[in-house]
Each structure stands twice: as structure tokens, then as C-alpha cells.
C-alpha positions in Angstrom: -10.9 14.6 1.7 -7.9 15.7 -0.4 -5.9 17.6 2.2 -5.0 15.6 5.4 -4.7 17.1 8.8 -2.0 14.9 10.4 -2.5 16.4 13.8 -6.2 15.4 13.8 -5.4 11.9 12.5 -2.7 11.5 15.2 -5.3 12.4 17.9 -7.7 9.9 16.5 -5.2 7.0 16.7 -4.1 7.9 20.3 -6.9 5.9 21.9 -6.0 2.5 20.5 -6.1 -0.5 23.0 -2.5 -1.6 22.3 0.8 0.3 21.7 1.2 1.2 18.1 4.4 0.6 16.2 3.3 2.9 13.5 0.3 4.2 11.6 0.6 5.6 8.0 -1.7 6.7 5.3 -2.5 4.3 2.5 -5.0 4.2 -0.3 -5.8 7.0 -2.7 -3.9 9.6 -0.7 -0.7 7.6 -0.9 -1.3 6.7 -4.5 -1.6 10.4 -5.5 -5.2 10.6 -6.7 -7.6 11.4 -3.7 -11.0 12.8 -4.5 -12.8 15.4 -2.5 -14.9 12.6 -1.0 -12.2 10.0 -0.6 -12.0 8.0 2.6 -8.8 8.1 4.6 -7.2 4.7 4.9 -4.9 4.4 7.9 -2.8 1.3 8.2 -0.3 0.1 10.7 0.9 -2.4 13.4 0.3 -2.8 17.1 2.1 -4.8 19.7 0.1 -7.3 21.8 1.4 -7.7 25.4 3.2 -11.0 26.1 0.4 -12.3 28.3 -2.0 -12.0 25.3 0.4 -14.0 23.1 1.5 -17.0 25.2 -1.6 -17.6 27.2 -4.9 -19.3 26.4 -6.7 -16.0 25.9 -5.0 -14.3 23.0 -5.4 -10.7 21.9 -6.7 -9.3 18.6 -4.2 -9.8 15.8 -6.2 -7.4 13.6 -8.1 -4.3 14.8 -10.4 -2.5 12.3 -12.1 0.7 13.5 -13.7 3.6 11.7 -14.8 7.2 12.3 -16.4 10.0 10.4 -14.4 13.3 10.5 -15.5 16.4 8.7 -17.7 14.4 6.4 -15.0 11.9 5.5 -14.8 8.2 6.5 -11.6 7.3 8.3 -10.7 3.7 8.5 -7.9 2.4 10.7 -6.6 -1.2 10.4 -3.7 -2.5 12.4 -2.2 -5.9 12.7 -0.3 -7.3 15.6 3.5 -7.3 15.0 3.7 -11.1 14.4 1.0 -11.0 11.7 2.3 -7.8 10.1 5.9 -9.1 10.0 4.8 -12.5 8.5 2.9 -10.6 5.8 5.9 -8.4 5.1 8.1 -11.4 4.5 5.6 -13.1 2.2 5.8 -10.9 -1.0 2.8 -8.8 0.2 3.3 -5.4 -1.6 0.3 -4.0 0.3 1.9 -4.1 3.7 5.3 -3.1 2.3 3.6 0.1 1.0 2.1 0.7 4.4 5.4 0.4 6.1 7.3 2.6 3.6 4.5 5.2 3.2 6.0 8.7 3.5 2.8 9.9 5.1 3.4 8.9 8.7 0.8 9.6 11.3 2.5 7.8 14.2 5.9 6.2 14.5 8.3 4.6 16.9 12.0 3.5 17.0 10.8 0.0 16.0 9.1 1.6 13.0 12.3 3.3 12.0 14.2 0.0 12.3 11.6 -1.8 10.2 11.7 0.9 7.5 15.4 0.4 7.3 14.9 -3.3 6.8 12.0 -2.8 4.3 14.1 -2.8 1.1 15.7 -6.1 2.1 12.3 -7.8 2.3 11.6 -7.3 -1.4 11.9 -10.2 -3.8 11.3 -10.9 -7.5 8.0 -12.6 -6.4 6.5 -9.2 -5.5 5.7 -9.0 -9.2 3.1 -11.7 -8.7 1.4 -9.5 -6.1 1.2 -6.5 -8.3 0.1 -8.4 -11.4 -2.7 -10.1 -9.4 -3.8 -6.8 -7.8 -3.9 -5.1 -11.2 -5.9 -7.9 -12.7 -8.4 -7.7 -9.9 -8.8 -4.0 -10.2 -9.2 -4.3 -14.0 -12.1 -6.7 -13.5 -13.7 -4.2 -11.1 -13.3 -1.5 -13.7 -15.0 -3.7 -16.3 -18.0 -4.0 -14.0 -18.2 -0.5 -12.7 -16.7 1.7 -15.4 -15.3 4.0 -12.7 -12.1 5.8 -12.8 -11.0 4.6 -9.3 -10.4 0.9 -10.2 -8.9 1.9 -13.5 -6.3 4.1 -11.8 -5.7 1.4 -9.2 -5.0 -0.9 -12.2 -2.4 1.4 -13.7 -0.9 2.1 -10.3 -0.3 -1.6 -9.5 1.3 -2.3 -12.9 3.6 0.7 -12.7 4.6 0.1 -9.1 5.5 -3.5 -9.9 7.4 -2.5 -13.0 9.5 0.2 -11.2 10.1 -2.2 -8.2 11.4 -5.0 -10.4 13.7 -2.7 -12.4 15.0 -0.5 -9.6 14.4 -2.3 -6.3 12.7 0.9 -5.1 9.1 1.1 -4.0 7.0 4.0 -5.3 3.2 3.8 -4.9 2.6 7.4 -6.1 0.9 7.3 -9.5 1.8 10.8 -10.7 5.5 10.1 -10.0 5.4 6.7 -11.6 3.7 8.2 -14.7 6.8 10.4 -15.2 9.5 7.7 -14.6 8.1 4.5 -16.1 8.6 4.6 -19.9 5.5 2.4 -20.6 3.1 4.7 -18.7 0.5 6.1 -21.1 0.4 9.8 -21.6 -3.3 10.2 -20.7 -2.8 9.3 -17.0 -2.6 12.9 -15.8 -6.0 13.5 -17.4 -7.5 10.5 -15.6 -6.0 11.6 -12.3 -7.4 15.1 -12.6 -10.9 13.8 -13.5 -11.0 11.4 -10.5 -10.3 14.3 -8.1 -13.9 15.5 -8.7 -15.5 12.4 -7.3 -14.5 9.0 -5.7 -17.0 7.1 -8.0 -16.8 9.2 -11.1 -17.3 7.3 -14.3 -14.4 7.0 -16.8 -16.7 7.8 -19.7 -15.4 10.7 -21.7 -11.9 10.5 -20.3 -8.7 8.9 -21.5 -8.5 6.2 -24.2 -11.0 4.2 -26.0 -11.5 0.5 -25.2 -9.1 -0.8 -27.9 -6.3 1.6 -26.8 -6.8 0.7 -23.2 -6.7 -3.0 -23.8 -3.5 -2.6 -25.7 -1.9 -0.4 -23.1 -2.8 -2.8 -20.2 -1.5 -5.8 -22.2 1.7 -3.9 -22.8 2.1 -3.2 -19.1 1.4 -6.8 -18.1 4.0 -8.1 -20.6 6.5 -5.6 -19.4 6.0 -6.6 -15.8 6.6 -10.2 -16.6 9.7 -9.4 -18.5 10.9 -7.2 -15.6 10.3 -10.0 -13.2 12.2 -12.5 -15.4 15.2 -10.2 -15.7 15.3 -8.5 -12.3 18.3 -8.7 -9.9 16.0 -9.0 -6.9 16.5 -12.1 -4.9 14.3 -15.2 -4.5 13.9 -14.8 -0.8 13.8 -11.8 1.6 17.2 -11.1 3.1 15.9 -9.4 6.2 14.0 -12.4 7.6 16.5 -13.0 10.5 16.6 -9.3 11.4 12.8 -9.1 11.4 12.6 -12.1 13.6 15.1 -10.6 16.0 13.2 -7.3 16.1 10.0 -9.2 17.0 11.7 -11.1 19.8 13.1 -7.8 21.2 9.7 -6.2 21.1 7.9 -9.0 22.8 10.5 -9.4 25.6 10.9 -5.6 26.1 14.5 -5.5 25.0 14.0 -3.2 22.0 
């Protein structure tokens, strides 16, 4: 699925067992390289009622559900606010991208407040998240030879680089390819090729093995240099504000 119907997705999320703080689109649609057979990754946060937090019988802190819609798999994963907020404050770029995703399926005033706090949760240590994610995806590419993990590898390096240098989060690979100087010129070719199939092989597209190894090594070195020289802080500045938001949500004062 390359074109999203947000009204349909909104209807799908309406039947969740707990109130939703937000649901956004993540994955290939957020990253700018969905295929015609791509799954739709919906991610977000829900709010457990107070009696399922303080009592002996606690509610589900993660809910993972899936559907098939018009031939596409739709996967919805939400975390309870406590778990999501803790992840957000622990250099987890994945949940930061979910929070700041511009493709919003469902929102709330709490979501708007959290989005405003999002930039102040970023630290220099997010570079470690993006380097680790890129390395994992590169290993998957080495095993499968598919375009998808290769594009995920580039996306992670470039997101991390741009974040360290500017303090701004961008998860959209076509945009990053145009604003990060180290981005190789063949990325648009790889993105166009991947649109034809989620598991399409990289054979015949982009660089040879030697060029690819050189380019990825350049990106990893650049990310480490950017981390070392960034003006981003050691610790998230929004921790107290995020704590206060959770207390207000739990006690019904938000």
C-alpha cells in the first residue's frame, strides 16, 4: 500500500480497549519508500485507567493487533503512557519518530503537548541508537540482499547525522538524501526500485560492493564525529515536564 487512507485507518483504531493518546504512521511510509505491497505500521500510546495501574491486576502495557485491509497488512502497536514516556526519555529514536511523525491518524491534547516537548528529549546519545539500528539493518541486508534493509541502513545513518548536527528529527529518506552532504547520489534509484516490491533484491541497482562498503563506512565515521561535536545535551531536558504530564493524565487533571 503506497497511498494511505487516513479515514479508514482512523476507523480501524477507534475500537481499542483503552483511550489513545495518539496513533501515527511509522515504517516505510514514514521513511519515504513504501512499496505497493508494504505493510502499514501504526504506532502510538494508550492510557491505562488508574485502577489498572495501582492495583494487583494491572492492564496491558503493550497492545499489538493486526488486520488485513485491501490486501495490506496493518499492524497497530501501542504502549501505555508510562512505558512510552520512559522509552522516550531513554535515547530511543524509534519512539521519538513515532511521536513526531507528521502522518497522524489519531491525536489528543496530550499528544500535542508531548510533541512540543519532543525536541527537548533529544540527547547526544541518540547517535548510539541510530548507529546500532543501521548496523543491525546492514547485517540483515548482508543476509537477504534485499533493498529494504539497505534503505533502512541508509535512513538510520542519515537521520542520526542530521539529528546530531541540527537537533531536528527527519525520518524521511528522500528529504535526507537532499540535505545531508554525505548521502550518496544513487539513493533515489534505490528508492524508486524498492517501490515495485517490499522484498525486491538489490541486485542490479545502485553501487557495487566496494563502493557500498566505502559509503557506509563514511557515514558511520561521520555519525561518530557528529556525536562528538554536537551541541545536544547529555540528558533530556524535558524529563520533569514529561513526568508532570503523566501525573496529570493519570489523575485526570490534564
